[in-house]
A tleap script that builds the chain and sets N, CA, C and O, in Angstrom:
source leaprc.protein.ff14SB
mol = sequence {
  NMET GLU VAL ASN ILE TYR LEU PHE ALA GLU
  GLN SER PRO ARG ARG MET ARG ARG ALA ALA
  GLY TYR ILE LEU GLU TYR VAL ARG ASN GLY
  VAL PRO GLU THR ARG THR ASN VAL ASP PHE
  THR LEU CYS GLU THR HIE SER GLU ALA ILE
  LEU ASN LEU ALA VAL PHE ALA ILE ALA LYS
  LEU LYS VAL PRO CYS ASP LEU LYS ILE TYR
  VAL GLU THR GLN TYR LEU LYS GLY ILE GLU
  ARG ILE GLU GLU TRP ARG ALA GLU GLY TRP
  LEU THR ALA LYS LYS LYS PRO ARG PRO MET
  GLN SER LEU TRP GLU LYS LEU ASP ILE GLU
  LEU LYS LYS HIE LYS SER TYR GLU ILE ILE
  VAL GLY GLU ASN HIE SER TYR ARG LYS TRP
  LEU LYS GLU GLN VAL GLU ARG LYS GLY LYS
  GLU SER ARG ASN CVAL
}
set mol.1.N position { 0.608 -1.218 -0.079 }
set mol.1.CA position { 0.001 0.391 -0.080 }
set mol.1.C position { 1.226 1.130 0.108 }
set mol.1.O position { 2.227 1.063 0.821 }
set mol.2.N position { 0.641 2.048 -1.043 }
set mol.2.CA position { 1.362 3.465 -0.751 }
set mol.2.C position { 0.628 4.710 0.216 }
set mol.2.O position { -0.429 5.296 -0.017 }
set mol.3.N position { 1.173 4.817 0.890 }
set mol.3.CA position { 1.034 6.061 1.708 }
set mol.3.C position { 1.565 7.502 1.666 }
set mol.3.O position { 2.793 7.596 1.657 }
set mol.4.N position { 0.854 8.638 1.639 }
set mol.4.CA position { 1.246 9.780 1.013 }
set mol.4.C position { 1.400 10.641 2.745 }
set mol.4.O position { 0.256 10.876 3.136 }
set mol.5.N position { 1.984 10.907 3.316 }
set mol.5.CA position { 2.203 11.699 5.018 }
set mol.5.C position { 2.595 13.216 4.336 }
set mol.5.O position { 3.579 13.439 3.629 }
set mol.6.N position { 1.698 14.053 4.689 }
set mol.6.CA position { 1.675 15.458 4.574 }
set mol.6.C position { 1.959 16.010 6.073 }
set mol.6.O position { 1.128 15.855 6.967 }
set mol.7.N position { 3.243 16.690 6.284 }
set mol.7.CA position { 3.813 17.065 7.580 }
set mol.7.C position { 3.814 19.034 7.798 }
set mol.7.O position { 4.484 19.659 6.976 }
set mol.8.N position { 3.192 19.690 8.699 }
set mol.8.CA position { 3.508 21.121 8.767 }
set mol.8.C position { 3.405 21.298 10.091 }
set mol.8.O position { 2.807 20.506 10.818 }
set mol.9.N position { 4.148 22.653 10.610 }
set mol.9.CA position { 4.259 22.812 11.725 }
set mol.9.C position { 4.466 24.346 12.245 }
set mol.9.O position { 5.335 24.908 11.578 }
set mol.10.N position { 4.022 24.992 13.040 }
set mol.10.CA position { 4.054 26.543 13.010 }
set mol.10.C position { 5.640 26.840 13.369 }
set mol.10.O position { 6.300 26.360 14.290 }
set mol.11.N position { 6.073 27.857 12.272 }
set mol.11.CA position { 7.610 28.297 12.656 }
set mol.11.C position { 7.489 29.553 13.541 }
set mol.11.O position { 6.608 30.397 13.381 }
set mol.12.N position { 8.281 29.599 14.323 }
set mol.12.CA position { 8.426 30.578 15.625 }
set mol.12.C position { 9.943 30.308 16.146 }
set mol.12.O position { 10.596 29.294 16.393 }
set mol.13.N position { 10.224 31.922 16.197 }
set mol.13.CA position { 11.895 31.631 16.673 }
set mol.13.C position { 12.078 31.619 18.084 }
set mol.13.O position { 13.193 31.818 18.566 }
set mol.14.N position { 10.979 31.380 18.853 }
set mol.14.CA position { 11.318 31.207 20.655 }
set mol.14.C position { 10.023 29.659 20.996 }
set mol.14.O position { 8.886 29.311 20.675 }
set mol.15.N position { 11.263 29.157 21.885 }
set mol.15.CA position { 9.932 28.050 22.636 }
set mol.15.C position { 8.807 28.372 22.848 }
set mol.15.O position { 8.459 29.481 23.254 }
set mol.16.N position { 7.842 27.119 22.514 }
set mol.16.CA position { 6.488 27.768 23.071 }
set mol.16.C position { 5.787 26.676 22.376 }
set mol.16.O position { 6.345 25.876 21.625 }
set mol.17.N position { 4.681 26.684 22.631 }
set mol.17.CA position { 3.555 25.305 22.619 }
set mol.17.C position { 3.364 25.493 21.177 }
set mol.17.O position { 2.755 26.531 20.919 }
set mol.18.N position { 3.644 24.923 20.356 }
set mol.18.CA position { 3.669 25.082 18.950 }
set mol.18.C position { 2.353 23.951 18.231 }
set mol.18.O position { 2.236 22.804 18.662 }
set mol.19.N position { 1.540 24.441 17.224 }
set mol.19.CA position { 0.560 23.865 16.664 }
set mol.19.C position { 1.323 22.946 15.620 }
set mol.19.O position { 2.376 23.359 15.134 }
set mol.20.N position { 0.856 21.815 15.298 }
set mol.20.CA position { 1.451 21.138 14.328 }
set mol.20.C position { 0.527 19.944 13.670 }
set mol.20.O position { -0.545 19.798 14.256 }
set mol.21.N position { 0.684 19.341 12.906 }
set mol.21.CA position { -0.384 18.556 12.018 }
set mol.21.C position { 0.035 17.918 11.095 }
set mol.21.O position { 0.887 18.464 10.394 }
set mol.22.N position { -0.397 16.559 10.762 }
set mol.22.CA position { -0.361 15.761 9.604 }
set mol.22.C position { -1.315 15.158 9.057 }
set mol.22.O position { -2.139 14.707 9.853 }
set mol.23.N position { -1.553 14.943 7.745 }
set mol.23.CA position { -2.274 14.144 7.026 }
set mol.23.C position { -1.801 12.772 6.598 }
set mol.23.O position { -0.630 12.716 6.224 }
set mol.24.N position { -2.488 11.691 6.589 }
set mol.24.CA position { -2.336 10.503 6.369 }
set mol.24.C position { -3.238 10.194 5.135 }
set mol.24.O position { -4.435 10.089 5.405 }
set mol.25.N position { -2.878 10.027 3.807 }
set mol.25.CA position { -3.310 9.502 2.987 }
set mol.25.C position { -3.151 8.387 1.825 }
set mol.25.O position { -2.147 8.278 1.120 }
set mol.26.N position { -4.310 7.573 1.740 }
set mol.26.CA position { -3.911 6.094 1.340 }
set mol.26.C position { -5.321 5.322 0.688 }
set mol.26.O position { -6.405 5.680 1.148 }
set mol.27.N position { -5.296 4.478 -0.166 }
set mol.27.CA position { -6.224 3.964 -0.810 }
set mol.27.C position { -6.839 2.418 0.088 }
set mol.27.O position { -6.075 1.495 -0.196 }
set mol.28.N position { -7.417 2.179 0.577 }
set mol.28.CA position { -7.835 0.930 1.186 }
set mol.28.C position { -9.163 0.360 0.474 }
set mol.28.O position { -10.123 1.087 0.219 }
set mol.29.N position { -9.131 -0.663 0.255 }
set mol.29.CA position { -9.824 -1.269 -0.629 }
set mol.29.C position { -10.697 -0.572 -1.664 }
set mol.29.O position { -11.922 -0.458 -1.621 }
set mol.30.N position { -9.992 -0.191 -2.459 }
set mol.30.CA position { -10.183 0.959 -3.346 }
set mol.30.C position { -10.924 1.928 -3.007 }
set mol.30.O position { -11.843 2.323 -3.724 }
set mol.31.N position { -10.583 2.524 -1.690 }
set mol.31.CA position { -11.478 3.508 -1.654 }
set mol.31.C position { -10.847 4.269 -0.976 }
set mol.31.O position { -10.481 3.891 0.137 }
set mol.32.N position { -10.454 5.884 -1.554 }
set mol.32.CA position { -9.315 6.898 -0.984 }
set mol.32.C position { -9.750 7.100 0.396 }
set mol.32.O position { -10.957 7.089 0.635 }
set mol.33.N position { -8.708 7.324 1.538 }
set mol.33.CA position { -9.159 7.629 2.841 }
set mol.33.C position { -8.182 8.018 3.113 }
set mol.33.O position { -7.196 7.569 2.528 }
set mol.34.N position { -7.993 9.339 4.436 }
set mol.34.CA position { -7.027 10.129 4.749 }
set mol.34.C position { -7.704 10.209 6.348 }
set mol.34.O position { -8.903 10.151 6.620 }
set mol.35.N position { -6.658 10.346 7.222 }
set mol.35.CA position { -6.571 10.806 8.481 }
set mol.35.C position { -6.011 11.972 8.932 }
set mol.35.O position { -4.839 11.989 8.557 }
set mol.36.N position { -6.278 12.918 9.533 }
set mol.36.CA position { -5.804 14.181 9.913 }
set mol.36.C position { -5.646 14.445 11.626 }
set mol.36.O position { -6.534 14.243 12.454 }
set mol.37.N position { -4.540 14.851 11.844 }
set mol.37.CA position { -4.404 15.175 13.247 }
set mol.37.C position { -3.626 16.696 13.148 }
set mol.37.O position { -2.472 16.918 12.782 }
set mol.38.N position { -4.468 17.474 13.515 }
set mol.38.CA position { -3.574 18.851 14.120 }
set mol.38.C position { -3.730 19.149 15.670 }
set mol.38.O position { -4.810 19.092 16.259 }
set mol.39.N position { -2.629 19.443 16.201 }
set mol.39.CA position { -2.697 19.720 17.826 }
set mol.39.C position { -1.758 20.155 18.130 }
set mol.39.O position { -0.991 20.404 17.200 }
set mol.40.N position { -1.315 20.464 19.429 }
set mol.40.CA position { -0.087 21.095 19.844 }
set mol.40.C position { 1.096 20.260 20.375 }
set mol.40.O position { 0.830 19.126 20.774 }
set mol.41.N position { 2.137 20.612 20.417 }
set mol.41.CA position { 3.463 19.901 20.604 }
set mol.41.C position { 4.171 20.729 21.686 }
set mol.41.O position { 3.835 21.913 21.647 }
set mol.42.N position { 4.992 20.445 22.569 }
set mol.42.CA position { 6.034 21.384 23.249 }
set mol.42.C position { 7.229 21.172 22.460 }
set mol.42.O position { 7.721 20.049 22.564 }
set mol.43.N position { 7.747 21.910 21.775 }
set mol.43.CA position { 9.324 21.878 21.231 }
set mol.43.C position { 10.247 23.108 21.259 }
set mol.43.O position { 9.855 24.265 21.107 }
set mol.44.N position { 11.159 22.834 21.411 }
set mol.44.CA position { 11.746 24.069 21.299 }
set mol.44.C position { 12.120 24.685 20.090 }
set mol.44.O position { 12.384 25.884 20.001 }
set mol.45.N position { 12.150 23.699 18.946 }
set mol.45.CA position { 12.494 24.654 17.611 }
set mol.45.C position { 11.545 23.697 16.504 }
set mol.45.O position { 11.271 22.502 16.613 }
set mol.46.N position { 11.260 24.385 15.717 }
set mol.46.CA position { 10.306 23.947 14.410 }
set mol.46.C position { 11.157 22.598 13.912 }
set mol.46.O position { 10.499 21.607 14.226 }
set mol.47.N position { 12.408 22.227 13.238 }
set mol.47.CA position { 12.880 21.155 13.307 }
set mol.47.C position { 12.648 19.840 14.252 }
set mol.47.O position { 12.657 18.696 13.799 }
set mol.48.N position { 12.442 20.162 15.617 }
set mol.48.CA position { 12.252 19.268 16.673 }
set mol.48.C position { 10.406 19.001 16.533 }
set mol.48.O position { 9.821 17.998 16.944 }
set mol.49.N position { 9.946 19.856 16.041 }
set mol.49.CA position { 8.588 19.682 16.185 }
set mol.49.C position { 8.001 18.782 14.652 }
set mol.49.O position { 7.015 18.050 14.563 }
set mol.50.N position { 8.869 19.107 13.717 }
set mol.50.CA position { 8.650 18.150 12.453 }
set mol.50.C position { 9.238 16.809 12.824 }
set mol.50.O position { 8.476 15.869 12.601 }
set mol.51.N position { 10.227 16.549 13.257 }
set mol.51.CA position { 10.785 15.524 13.704 }
set mol.51.C position { 9.686 14.370 14.526 }
set mol.51.O position { 9.366 13.226 14.204 }
set mol.52.N position { 9.279 15.236 15.728 }
set mol.52.CA position { 8.319 14.298 16.815 }
set mol.52.C position { 6.983 13.929 15.540 }
set mol.52.O position { 6.423 12.834 15.598 }
set mol.53.N position { 6.624 14.853 14.554 }
set mol.53.CA position { 5.081 14.859 14.259 }
set mol.53.C position { 5.530 13.453 12.923 }
set mol.53.O position { 4.715 12.610 12.549 }
set mol.54.N position { 6.625 13.524 12.551 }
set mol.54.CA position { 6.993 12.395 11.411 }
set mol.54.C position { 6.957 11.188 12.282 }
set mol.54.O position { 6.238 10.251 11.935 }
set mol.55.N position { 7.645 11.111 13.360 }
set mol.55.CA position { 7.252 9.824 14.132 }
set mol.55.C position { 6.377 9.343 14.575 }
set mol.55.O position { 6.148 8.137 14.675 }
set mol.56.N position { 5.409 10.713 15.093 }
set mol.56.CA position { 3.707 9.953 15.164 }
set mol.56.C position { 3.158 9.609 14.529 }
set mol.56.O position { 2.534 8.573 14.759 }
set mol.57.N position { 3.031 10.418 13.069 }
set mol.57.CA position { 2.385 9.831 12.248 }
set mol.57.C position { 2.650 8.525 11.436 }
set mol.57.O position { 1.834 7.737 10.958 }
set mol.58.N position { 3.817 8.514 11.415 }
set mol.58.CA position { 4.232 6.824 10.735 }
set mol.58.C position { 3.899 6.202 11.578 }
set mol.58.O position { 3.208 5.237 11.252 }
set mol.59.N position { 4.173 6.381 13.013 }
set mol.59.CA position { 3.522 5.005 14.077 }
set mol.59.C position { 2.399 4.789 14.138 }
set mol.59.O position { 1.940 4.027 14.990 }
set mol.60.N position { 1.452 5.585 12.989 }
set mol.60.CA position { 0.156 5.147 12.968 }
set mol.60.C position { -0.354 3.943 12.336 }
set mol.60.O position { -1.297 3.187 12.571 }
set mol.61.N position { 0.646 4.006 11.381 }
set mol.61.CA position { 0.689 2.889 10.416 }
set mol.61.C position { 0.926 1.521 10.949 }
set mol.61.O position { 1.824 1.328 11.768 }
set mol.62.N position { 0.269 0.703 10.580 }
set mol.62.CA position { 0.053 -0.909 11.191 }
set mol.62.C position { 0.679 -1.688 10.280 }
set mol.62.O position { 1.373 -2.564 10.796 }
set mol.63.N position { 0.665 -1.658 8.793 }
set mol.63.CA position { 1.512 -2.764 7.983 }
set mol.63.C position { 2.693 -2.256 7.159 }
set mol.63.O position { 2.510 -1.039 7.124 }
set mol.64.N position { 3.520 -2.462 6.652 }
set mol.64.CA position { 4.796 -2.054 5.790 }
set mol.64.C position { 4.175 -1.281 4.369 }
set mol.64.O position { 3.402 -1.728 3.521 }
set mol.65.N position { 4.549 -0.529 4.428 }
set mol.65.CA position { 4.120 0.499 3.317 }
set mol.65.C position { 4.649 1.258 2.670 }
set mol.65.O position { 5.195 2.060 3.427 }
set mol.66.N position { 4.903 1.608 1.234 }
set mol.66.CA position { 5.662 2.652 0.755 }
set mol.66.C position { 4.908 4.025 0.875 }
set mol.66.O position { 3.797 4.379 0.479 }
set mol.67.N position { 6.042 4.759 1.655 }
set mol.67.CA position { 5.713 6.068 2.216 }
set mol.67.C position { 6.268 7.522 1.229 }
set mol.67.O position { 7.424 7.639 0.822 }
set mol.68.N position { 5.479 8.242 1.053 }
set mol.68.CA position { 6.019 9.331 0.297 }
set mol.68.C position { 5.709 10.490 1.380 }
set mol.68.O position { 4.556 10.867 1.586 }
set mol.69.N position { 6.814 11.019 2.047 }
set mol.69.CA position { 6.376 12.104 2.934 }
set mol.69.C position { 6.565 13.572 2.845 }
set mol.69.O position { 7.730 13.900 3.071 }
set mol.70.N position { 5.830 14.460 2.604 }
set mol.70.CA position { 5.970 15.682 2.123 }
set mol.70.C position { 6.057 16.258 3.147 }
set mol.70.O position { 5.605 15.845 4.215 }
set mol.71.N position { 6.988 17.887 2.880 }
set mol.71.CA position { 7.309 18.534 4.225 }
set mol.71.C position { 7.983 20.038 3.918 }
set mol.71.O position { 8.824 20.002 3.020 }
set mol.72.N position { 7.811 21.012 4.362 }
set mol.72.CA position { 8.227 22.004 4.090 }
set mol.72.C position { 9.801 22.561 4.176 }
set mol.72.O position { 10.350 23.568 3.729 }
set mol.73.N position { 10.194 21.590 4.848 }
set mol.73.CA position { 12.000 21.956 4.939 }
set mol.73.C position { 12.487 20.876 4.543 }
set mol.73.O position { 11.788 19.865 4.473 }
set mol.74.N position { 13.956 20.887 4.162 }
set mol.74.CA position { 15.101 20.029 3.922 }
set mol.74.C position { 15.296 19.034 5.368 }
set mol.74.O position { 15.425 17.811 5.313 }
set mol.75.N position { 15.286 19.802 6.597 }
set mol.75.CA position { 15.540 19.201 7.677 }
set mol.75.C position { 15.320 17.309 7.594 }
set mol.75.O position { 16.246 16.545 7.867 }
set mol.76.N position { 14.371 16.985 7.304 }
set mol.76.CA position { 13.706 15.724 7.467 }
set mol.76.C position { 14.979 14.725 6.592 }
set mol.76.O position { 15.238 13.532 6.756 }
set mol.77.N position { 15.498 15.544 5.813 }
set mol.77.CA position { 16.362 14.867 4.601 }
set mol.77.C position { 17.565 14.147 5.459 }
set mol.77.O position { 18.350 13.344 4.956 }
set mol.78.N position { 17.583 14.518 6.689 }
set mol.78.CA position { 18.695 14.277 7.542 }
set mol.78.C position { 18.945 12.769 7.780 }
set mol.78.O position { 20.010 12.287 8.164 }
set mol.79.N position { 17.917 12.160 7.524 }
set mol.79.CA position { 17.589 10.865 8.216 }
set mol.79.C position { 18.541 9.981 7.075 }
set mol.79.O position { 19.011 8.887 7.387 }
set mol.80.N position { 18.720 10.469 5.994 }
set mol.80.CA position { 19.538 9.826 4.738 }
set mol.80.C position { 21.121 9.657 5.244 }
set mol.80.O position { 21.922 8.858 4.759 }
set mol.81.N position { 21.383 10.583 6.318 }
set mol.81.CA position { 22.640 10.552 7.196 }
set mol.81.C position { 23.089 9.977 8.267 }
set mol.81.O position { 24.236 10.166 8.671 }
set mol.82.N position { 22.271 9.238 8.830 }
set mol.82.CA position { 22.007 8.641 10.109 }
set mol.82.C position { 23.042 7.275 10.133 }
set mol.82.O position { 23.285 6.710 11.200 }
set mol.83.N position { 23.384 7.002 9.372 }
set mol.83.CA position { 24.411 5.546 9.302 }
set mol.83.C position { 25.473 6.565 9.532 }
set mol.83.O position { 25.777 6.417 10.716 }
set mol.84.N position { 26.195 7.517 9.029 }
set mol.84.CA position { 27.084 8.248 9.247 }
set mol.84.C position { 27.152 8.865 10.494 }
set mol.84.O position { 28.229 8.926 11.089 }
set mol.85.N position { 26.066 9.356 10.987 }
set mol.85.CA position { 26.271 9.969 12.156 }
set mol.85.C position { 26.260 9.225 13.202 }
set mol.85.O position { 26.521 9.792 14.264 }
set mol.86.N position { 25.953 7.710 13.230 }
set mol.86.CA position { 25.861 6.619 14.166 }
set mol.86.C position { 27.722 6.072 14.278 }
set mol.86.O position { 28.313 5.689 15.287 }
set mol.87.N position { 28.248 6.219 12.912 }
set mol.87.CA position { 29.696 5.860 12.802 }
set mol.87.C position { 30.400 6.919 13.702 }
set mol.87.O position { 31.255 6.563 14.513 }
set mol.88.N position { 29.989 8.391 13.535 }
set mol.88.CA position { 30.977 9.285 14.041 }
set mol.88.C position { 30.573 9.557 15.703 }
set mol.88.O position { 31.305 10.167 16.482 }
set mol.89.N position { 29.407 9.037 16.010 }
set mol.89.CA position { 29.175 8.532 17.530 }
set mol.89.C position { 28.489 9.680 17.873 }
set mol.89.O position { 28.673 10.255 18.946 }
set mol.90.N position { 27.762 10.024 17.087 }
set mol.90.CA position { 26.762 11.134 17.099 }
set mol.90.C position { 27.407 12.642 17.517 }
set mol.90.O position { 26.856 13.417 18.298 }
set mol.91.N position { 28.386 12.831 16.994 }
set mol.91.CA position { 28.996 14.324 17.140 }
set mol.91.C position { 29.179 14.701 15.771 }
set mol.91.O position { 29.338 14.040 14.745 }
set mol.92.N position { 29.089 16.504 16.121 }
set mol.92.CA position { 28.939 16.805 15.007 }
set mol.92.C position { 30.733 17.160 14.434 }
set mol.92.O position { 31.776 16.673 14.870 }
set mol.93.N position { 30.549 18.078 13.435 }
set mol.93.CA position { 32.055 18.151 12.960 }
set mol.93.C position { 33.040 19.122 14.235 }
set mol.93.O position { 34.269 19.058 14.232 }
set mol.94.N position { 32.424 19.808 15.053 }
set mol.94.CA position { 32.960 20.502 16.262 }
set mol.94.C position { 32.951 19.733 17.376 }
set mol.94.O position { 33.149 20.100 18.534 }
set mol.95.N position { 32.647 18.347 16.856 }
set mol.95.CA position { 32.717 17.527 18.345 }
set mol.95.C position { 31.554 17.572 19.357 }
set mol.95.O position { 31.583 16.828 20.337 }
set mol.96.N position { 30.534 18.425 19.147 }
set mol.96.CA position { 29.348 18.710 20.096 }
set mol.96.C position { 28.100 17.377 19.746 }
set mol.96.O position { 27.777 16.976 18.628 }
set mol.97.N position { 27.682 16.996 20.811 }
set mol.97.CA position { 26.536 16.196 20.577 }
set mol.97.C position { 25.417 16.738 19.283 }
set mol.97.O position { 24.786 17.795 19.297 }
set mol.98.N position { 25.397 15.822 18.340 }
set mol.98.CA position { 24.407 16.041 17.452 }
set mol.98.C position { 22.776 16.281 17.980 }
set mol.98.O position { 22.238 15.293 18.480 }
set mol.99.N position { 22.247 17.121 17.919 }
set mol.99.CA position { 20.796 17.744 18.271 }
set mol.99.C position { 19.597 16.802 18.139 }
set mol.99.O position { 19.312 16.438 16.998 }
set mol.100.N position { 19.015 16.457 18.946 }
set mol.100.CA position { 17.853 15.070 18.968 }
set mol.100.C position { 18.309 13.861 18.228 }
set mol.100.O position { 17.689 13.285 17.334 }
set mol.101.N position { 19.748 13.479 18.832 }
set mol.101.CA position { 19.862 12.370 18.473 }
set mol.101.C position { 18.493 11.099 19.059 }
set mol.101.O position { 18.517 10.060 18.400 }
set mol.102.N position { 17.735 11.137 19.839 }
set mol.102.CA position { 16.897 10.337 20.027 }
set mol.102.C position { 15.862 10.341 19.451 }
set mol.102.O position { 15.172 9.324 19.514 }
set mol.103.N position { 15.450 11.366 18.773 }
set mol.103.CA position { 14.307 11.575 17.840 }
set mol.103.C position { 14.721 11.165 16.167 }
set mol.103.O position { 13.875 10.896 15.314 }
set mol.104.N position { 16.036 11.185 15.960 }
set mol.104.CA position { 16.198 10.762 14.637 }
set mol.104.C position { 16.252 9.072 14.948 }
set mol.104.O position { 15.856 8.292 14.082 }
set mol.105.N position { 16.807 8.558 16.336 }
set mol.105.CA position { 16.797 7.163 16.419 }
set mol.105.C position { 15.311 6.630 16.209 }
set mol.105.O position { 15.134 5.741 15.377 }
set mol.106.N position { 14.167 7.174 16.979 }
set mol.106.CA position { 12.842 6.942 16.708 }
set mol.106.C position { 12.368 6.922 15.285 }
set mol.106.O position { 11.631 6.011 14.909 }
set mol.107.N position { 12.849 8.127 14.261 }
set mol.107.CA position { 12.348 8.120 13.028 }
set mol.107.C position { 12.829 6.866 12.479 }
set mol.107.O position { 12.014 5.984 12.208 }
set mol.108.N position { 14.189 6.681 12.270 }
set mol.108.CA position { 14.776 5.492 11.652 }
set mol.108.C position { 13.962 4.331 12.097 }
set mol.108.O position { 13.309 3.709 11.259 }
set mol.109.N position { 13.952 4.016 13.262 }
set mol.109.CA position { 13.393 2.819 13.548 }
set mol.109.C position { 11.647 2.783 13.154 }
set mol.109.O position { 11.177 1.720 12.750 }
set mol.110.N position { 11.071 3.570 13.251 }
set mol.110.CA position { 9.889 3.682 12.247 }
set mol.110.C position { 9.672 3.524 10.631 }
set mol.110.O position { 8.744 2.975 10.038 }
set mol.111.N position { 10.715 4.119 10.167 }
set mol.111.CA position { 10.969 3.954 8.665 }
set mol.111.C position { 11.365 2.607 8.488 }
set mol.111.O position { 11.098 2.013 7.444 }
set mol.112.N position { 11.944 2.106 9.369 }
set mol.112.CA position { 12.588 0.851 8.845 }
set mol.112.C position { 11.578 -0.351 8.951 }
set mol.112.O position { 11.829 -1.469 8.501 }
set mol.113.N position { 10.431 -0.013 9.581 }
set mol.113.CA position { 9.089 -0.961 9.665 }
set mol.113.C position { 8.737 -0.755 7.996 }
set mol.113.O position { 8.286 -1.793 7.511 }
set mol.114.N position { 8.821 0.055 7.303 }
set mol.114.CA position { 8.359 0.063 6.020 }
set mol.114.C position { 8.937 -0.329 4.579 }
set mol.114.O position { 10.168 -0.302 4.587 }
set mol.115.N position { 8.390 -0.683 3.361 }
set mol.115.CA position { 8.891 -0.952 2.646 }
set mol.115.C position { 9.762 -0.176 1.884 }
set mol.115.O position { 10.673 -0.794 1.333 }
set mol.116.N position { 9.684 1.355 1.676 }
set mol.116.CA position { 10.455 2.367 1.225 }
set mol.116.C position { 9.680 3.629 1.571 }
set mol.116.O position { 8.483 3.681 1.856 }
set mol.117.N position { 10.572 4.677 1.503 }
set mol.117.CA position { 10.301 5.945 1.582 }
set mol.117.C position { 10.938 7.192 1.008 }
set mol.117.O position { 12.145 7.243 0.768 }
set mol.118.N position { 10.207 8.072 0.819 }
set mol.118.CA position { 10.803 9.025 -0.278 }
set mol.118.C position { 10.395 10.405 0.699 }
set mol.118.O position { 9.296 10.684 1.178 }
set mol.119.N position { 11.485 11.028 0.787 }
set mol.119.CA position { 11.107 12.858 1.469 }
set mol.119.C position { 11.080 13.593 0.244 }
set mol.119.O position { 11.818 13.462 -0.732 }
set mol.120.N position { 9.943 14.541 0.463 }
set mol.120.CA position { 9.504 15.191 -0.836 }
set mol.120.C position { 9.533 16.603 -0.086 }
set mol.120.O position { 8.704 16.691 0.820 }
set mol.121.N position { 10.346 17.731 -0.303 }
set mol.121.CA position { 10.536 18.897 0.094 }
set mol.121.C position { 9.916 19.953 -0.841 }
set mol.121.O position { 10.155 20.036 -2.046 }
set mol.122.N position { 9.023 20.815 -0.077 }
set mol.122.CA position { 8.365 21.981 -1.140 }
set mol.122.C position { 7.287 21.755 -2.105 }
set mol.122.O position { 6.909 22.649 -2.862 }
set mol.123.N position { 6.785 20.580 -2.094 }
set mol.123.CA position { 6.118 20.309 -3.374 }
set mol.123.C position { 4.550 20.944 -3.258 }
set mol.123.O position { 3.724 20.542 -2.438 }
set mol.124.N position { 4.350 21.847 -4.091 }
set mol.124.CA position { 2.810 22.413 -3.902 }
set mol.124.C position { 1.758 21.207 -4.111 }
set mol.124.O position { 1.172 20.982 -5.170 }
set mol.125.N position { 1.604 20.380 -2.769 }
set mol.125.CA position { 0.424 19.351 -3.109 }
set mol.125.C position { -0.872 19.819 -2.372 }
set mol.125.O position { -0.886 20.667 -1.480 }
set mol.126.N position { -2.161 19.030 -2.953 }
set mol.126.CA position { -3.435 19.386 -2.788 }
set mol.126.C position { -3.811 19.473 -1.524 }
set mol.126.O position { -4.931 19.922 -1.278 }
set mol.127.N position { -3.087 19.127 -0.648 }
set mol.127.CA position { -3.509 19.502 0.868 }
set mol.127.C position { -2.663 20.953 1.520 }
set mol.127.O position { -2.922 21.631 2.514 }
set mol.128.N position { -1.545 21.075 0.472 }
set mol.128.CA position { -0.889 22.193 1.241 }
set mol.128.C position { -1.424 23.497 2.035 }
set mol.128.O position { -1.065 23.852 3.158 }
set mol.129.N position { -2.272 24.066 1.275 }
set mol.129.CA position { -2.860 25.277 2.027 }
set mol.129.C position { -3.827 24.949 3.172 }
set mol.129.O position { -3.849 25.547 4.248 }
set mol.130.N position { -4.786 23.723 2.745 }
set mol.130.CA position { -5.436 23.502 4.017 }
set mol.130.C position { -4.731 23.464 5.152 }
set mol.130.O position { -4.741 24.392 5.961 }
set mol.131.N position { -4.126 22.485 5.287 }
set mol.131.CA position { -3.171 21.976 6.400 }
set mol.131.C position { -2.496 23.206 7.242 }
set mol.131.O position { -2.505 23.430 8.453 }
set mol.132.N position { -1.903 23.926 6.144 }
set mol.132.CA position { -1.296 25.115 6.798 }
set mol.132.C position { -2.274 26.104 7.568 }
set mol.132.O position { -1.986 26.601 8.656 }
set mol.133.N position { -3.453 26.334 6.891 }
set mol.133.CA position { -4.645 26.930 7.485 }
set mol.133.C position { -4.967 26.647 8.879 }
set mol.133.O position { -5.194 27.408 9.819 }
set mol.134.N position { -4.928 25.114 8.778 }
set mol.134.CA position { -5.685 24.369 9.699 }
set mol.134.C position { -4.798 24.319 11.263 }
set mol.134.O position { -5.354 24.335 12.361 }
set mol.135.N position { -3.281 24.256 11.027 }
set mol.135.CA position { -2.144 24.463 11.619 }
set mol.135.C position { -2.421 25.786 12.362 }
set mol.135.O position { -2.662 25.870 13.566 }
set mol.136.N position { -2.344 26.999 11.320 }
set mol.136.CA position { -2.460 28.392 12.062 }
set mol.136.C position { -3.496 28.852 12.862 }
set mol.136.O position { -3.503 29.606 13.835 }
set mol.137.N position { -4.591 28.103 12.120 }
set mol.137.CA position { -5.646 28.331 13.265 }
set mol.137.C position { -5.791 27.771 14.706 }
set mol.137.O position { -6.487 28.214 15.620 }
set mol.138.N position { -4.962 26.683 14.690 }
set mol.138.CA position { -4.906 26.146 16.021 }
set mol.138.C position { -3.909 26.808 17.043 }
set mol.138.O position { -4.031 26.836 18.267 }
set mol.139.N position { -2.744 27.414 16.159 }
set mol.139.CA position { -1.757 28.242 16.839 }
set mol.139.C position { -2.224 29.419 17.724 }
set mol.139.O position { -1.801 29.786 18.820 }
set mol.140.N position { -3.448 30.024 16.762 }
set mol.140.CA position { -3.944 31.097 17.065 }
set mol.140.C position { -4.898 31.048 18.355 }
set mol.140.O position { -5.143 31.911 19.198 }
set mol.141.N position { -5.416 29.529 18.180 }
set mol.141.CA position { -6.407 29.302 19.297 }
set mol.141.C position { -5.488 29.316 20.598 }
set mol.141.O position { -5.979 29.662 21.672 }
set mol.142.N position { -4.287 28.976 20.508 }
set mol.142.CA position { -3.350 28.656 22.223 }
set mol.142.C position { -2.879 30.181 22.560 }
set mol.142.O position { -2.412 30.382 23.681 }
set mol.143.N position { -2.978 31.236 21.664 }
set mol.143.CA position { -2.310 32.375 21.877 }
set mol.143.C position { -3.438 33.352 22.653 }
set mol.143.O position { -3.137 34.223 23.468 }
set mol.144.N position { -4.625 33.059 22.277 }
set mol.144.CA position { -6.134 33.914 22.196 }
set mol.144.C position { -6.536 32.978 23.900 }
set mol.144.O position { -7.518 33.511 24.417 }
set mol.145.N position { -6.113 32.070 24.555 }
set mol.145.CA position { -6.173 31.362 25.660 }
set mol.145.C position { -6.066 32.257 26.944 }
set mol.145.O position { -6.106 31.741 28.061 }
savepdb mol mol.pdb
quit
């Protein structure tokens, strides 16, 4: 089964409760289906929010699939370097700990449960505007409380 996963998280320069959301899109028994979740996450950075969101969304899938993951930022493509990071002891070129090691490890575990995956950055897909609007609306709710 092929599954499209669309991810979007609020961008903010400061630590905050930020809104984030995903859409899972697939065909089951010849019928197109979608599953959506827009909620809050406590993350220091947008990158951390996207990693958390990807892990959470992929974990919802219970059978091995072919995944296409649509995201606004290149950051998630870092997963392509995870074996290199492990070999380097999770240290950066400046010998500092690589940020969010545990999240990268969780993402790797979730991705390995599936047949294949592709990360697609910045593509103007059919859900892009809707998901962004839903996440931004949810974000405004939290600031109006």
